[in-house]
N, C-alpha and C positions, 0 to 999 in steps of 0.2 A: 179674839173673833168674836166672839157672841155680843159685845159692846156694838162694834162695828157692823155687825150685821143687823143691829136694834137701829142704827141710826136713818133716819127720814133724810136723803139730800134734797134741797127745795131749792137750791142756784146752782149756776152752771158750775163744773168742777174744772178749774184750771191747773196746770201742771206741778205747781208747787205741792199742790194739796195730794195729787197723783204719786209723786214723787216719796210723799209721806208715808204713805199707804200701801205703794208696792210692797215692803218687804214684808209687811205683815200679811198680805194677801201671798204672796211667794210660799209663805212659811204656811198659811192656811192650806194650801194647794197641794203640797210633796209632805204634808203628816198625814198616819195613816186612819186617822179620825174621820170616818165619813160624815159625821155633822158639820165637822169643822171645814172641811172639802166642801160642803153642800154650801156652807153660808159663802167663804173667800170665791165660789164661784157667783150666788145669787148678790155680792158686794160688787162685785167687777161687773156684771149686768146692768146692775141699779144705776153704778158710777159711770158705766157708758154712755147712757140713754144723755146723762146730761152733760157731756164734751162737745160744746158747742165747735170749737175749732180741732179737727182733725191735728192738726201740727202740735196741740199740748199731749196727745196720746202718742201721738208716732214715736217719742224716744222708749217708750215703755214698752211698746207691743213684742217687740223681740225678748224681753223677759218673760213677759205673761204668756206668750205660746205657747211655750215648750211646758208651762206649770198645766196650763188647761188641757194641753193633750193628754199630758202624765195623769193628772185627777182624771180625765173622761175614762182613759183606757183602766183604772184601778181600782174605779166606783163599782161597788154593789147595786148600788142603786141607779135602776134604769132612767130613771126619770133626771137625775143630776147630772148621770153621767151625757144626756141628750143635750140639757141644756148649756152643757161645757160645748160641745161638739156643734151646737148651735152657735153660741157666739165666737167659738172658733173658727168657724165658718160665715161668719157676717163681716171678717176681718178681711178687706181687699188684697190682693196682691201688693198695693203700693203702701201698705201699712196702715191704712184708713180705717175707722169704725166707720161702716157702711150699715144703714137703715137703724143704727141706734141714735137719732138725733131727735 
């Protein structure tokens, strides 16, 4: 998770790349370590900004939403919890990433 958080994404992210990292992000969000939850949430936010076509992210959003909500509710760091809720709120009812393009 630490190495993933340090990656600078410079091109659009498509579904194969998302499918590869979602299991890591889920594990990071469900861990007890606050720093790891923060890094997972930041990685999700950074990657979501580079998803050009919402169709690429749509199948993975139902997996990430409960994990983000759980992380936000269990985090002691209010700034990180706020970031989780912000990303959670930015996903529309249709499962599209809104405002992160």
